[in-house]
C-alpha positions as a printed NumPy array, in Angstrom:
array([[ -2.574, -10.952,  -7.987],
       [ -0.709,  -7.507,  -7.431],
       [ -3.272,  -5.412,  -9.406],
       [ -6.103,  -7.   ,  -7.245],
       [ -4.642,  -5.828,  -4.024],
       [ -3.902,  -2.032,  -5.631],
       [ -7.67 ,  -2.037,  -6.58 ],
       [ -9.227,  -2.859,  -3.068],
       [ -6.136,  -0.243,  -1.923],
       [ -8.072,   2.309,  -4.228],
       [-11.304,   1.274,  -3.57 ],
       [-10.806,   1.448,   0.236],
       [ -9.264,   5.288,   0.134],
       [-11.773,   6.471,  -2.255],
       [-14.778,   5.735,  -0.024],
       [-12.596,   8.437,   2.452],
       [-11.357,  11.023,  -0.124],
       [ -7.736,   9.909,   0.012],
       [ -7.751,   7.902,  -3.225],
       [ -4.074,   8.718,  -4.866],
       [ -3.856,   9.504,  -8.52 ],
       [ -0.782,   7.671,  -9.13 ],
       [ -2.393,   4.872,  -7.795],
       [ -5.446,   5.549, -10.064],
       [ -2.423,   6.278, -13.251],
       [ -0.862,   2.673, -12.109],
       [ -4.301,   0.954, -11.99 ],
       [ -4.962,   2.324, -15.295],
       [ -1.743,   2.841, -16.931],
       [  0.606,  -0.101, -18.943],
       [  2.85 ,  -2.008, -17.14 ],
       [  5.232,   0.432, -16.746],
       [  3.469,   2.519, -14.852],
       [  2.077,   0.15 , -12.77 ],
       [  6.012,  -1.285, -11.83 ],
       [  7.098,   2.062, -11.298],
       [  4.139,   2.447,  -8.574],
       [  5.207,  -0.349,  -6.462],
       [  8.55 ,   1.007,  -6.216],
       [  7.648,   4.274,  -5.638],
       [  7.944,   6.354,  -2.191],
       [  4.219,   7.292,  -2.787],
       [  3.586,   4.163,  -1.933],
       [  5.933,   2.697,   0.274],
       [  7.843,   5.909,   1.452],
       [  7.762,   7.921,   4.884],
       [  5.829,  11.421,   5.265],
       [  3.249,  11.261,   2.596],
       [  3.092,   7.998,   1.417],
       [ -0.02 ,   5.535,   1.44 ],
       [  2.188,   3.604,   3.737],
       [  2.45 ,   6.471,   6.554],
       [  0.026,   8.391,   6.142],
       [ -3.515,   7.001,   4.162],
       [ -6.444,   6.971,   6.213],
       [ -5.009,   7.564,  10.052],
       [ -7.344,   9.572,  10.65 ],
       [-10.197,   6.584,  10.227],
       [ -8.749,   4.156,  12.491],
       [-10.609,   1.038,  11.768],
       [-10.213,   1.349,   7.702],
       [ -6.309,   1.893,   8.356],
       [ -5.946,  -0.919,   9.595],
       [ -7.917,  -2.491,   6.753],
       [ -5.094,  -0.742,   4.301],
       [ -2.42 ,  -1.824,   6.438],
       [ -3.25 ,  -6.103,   5.896],
       [ -3.335,  -4.917,   2.081],
       [ -0.129,  -3.44 ,   2.226],
       [  0.99 ,  -6.273,   4.164],
       [ -0.233,  -8.771,   1.475],
       [  1.015,  -6.098,  -0.74 ],
       [  4.605,  -6.374,  -0.06 ],
       [  4.318, -10.049,   0.716],
       [  3.49 , -10.322,  -3.402],
       [  6.433,  -7.802,  -4.184],
       [  8.71 ,  -9.268,  -2.784],
       [  7.865, -13.329,  -4.646],
       [  8.147, -11.2  ,  -7.42 ],
       [ 11.579,  -8.725,  -6.568],
       [ 10.01 ,  -5.748,  -7.251],
       [ 10.474,  -3.698,  -4.431],
       [ 11.009,  -0.063,  -2.585],
       [ 13.847,   0.081,  -0.034],
       [ 11.071,   0.097,   2.451],
       [  9.266,  -1.987,   1.476],
       [ 10.063,  -4.861,   4.025],
       [ 10.448,  -2.673,   6.83 ],
       [  6.682,  -1.581,   6.089],
       [  5.585,  -5.357,   5.866],
       [  7.438,  -6.092,   8.649],
       [  6.14 ,  -3.323,  10.677],
       [  2.277,  -3.963,   9.936],
       [  2.238,  -7.642,  10.821],
       [  4.07 ,  -7.065,  13.691],
       [  0.986,  -4.134,  14.778],
       [ -1.771,  -6.844,  14.165],
       [  0.1  ,  -9.821,  15.39 ],
       [  0.579,  -8.123,  19.111],
       [ -2.713,  -5.87 ,  18.022],
       [ -1.262,  -2.736,  18.742],
       [ -3.446,  -1.552,  15.584]])
């Protein structure tokens, strides 16, 4: 499931020329690269991360990305592979969407 969600995210980012080399490497690399990416600051960090800044200039697509990231984060929490910010981002994305803030 994690690879499927990451693949959807990659496709979405590529459509807007916002693809991430680290995401591409994780998807097309071995399990170790995937595991490292799932807990990376490139994905779940603050300024410059996919969670924080990807697709901000395309609000409708950003909403789609946030839904995918919330799903990914939930899957990661199930398997215990999280960044220290994963749960915070998931809660934030879900709150924004539940309250129609995005």
